[in-house]
C-alpha positions, 0 to 999 in steps of 0.5 A: 089543078092538074092531077099529080102523083104524090107518094108517101115514104116513111123515113127514119131521119127527116133531115138526113133524107132531105139532105140526101134528096137535095144532093140529087137535085130534088127540091122541097116545098116549105108550104107543105113541110114541117118537122114531121114531113117534107114535101119533095118535088120530083117532077115540077107540077106532076110528081111529088113525094111526102117524106114522113117520119115513121111516127107520122107515117104510122098515124095514117095506117093501122098496120106496121111500117115496112122496114125497107132495108128488110123488105120492099113493097114497091120500086119507084121508077123515074124516067130520064132524058138520057143515059148520061142523066141516069149515070149522073143521078146514080153518081149523085146518089152514091156520093150522098150515101146510096147503096147500088144494088146492081150494075147498070143494065143496057138493052140498047133501047133501054138503059137503067140502074137503081139505087137504095136510099138511106131508108132502103127504098128502091129507086130505078132510073131508066132511059128509053130510046124514043122509038121504043 
């Protein structure tokens, strides 16, 4: 098995979160999912997220769960193949209920914009010119 990145995110409503990320085009692996967690495929074979109910997430830690709508510890950044892909994913996220915290930033060699998912987790989508 090749190395993979799997990050865990606490969510308040697992079904709503699955619907949100499905609307963005992400898929879920049912073999690693149940009523407490859903294994989301971000990039097939390399990047995955485990969406966990807050109660299940809490069972892995001995401190409080950060409420991402109030404070953030991380920004998840995903690279995109084009500016159009950034814009397309932002449009899908908005239609699915995301909050857009800032307008797109165009630096010529780099284009990015972010969204806040239903639980307040920050996602940044970025395209970088091949020569950058």
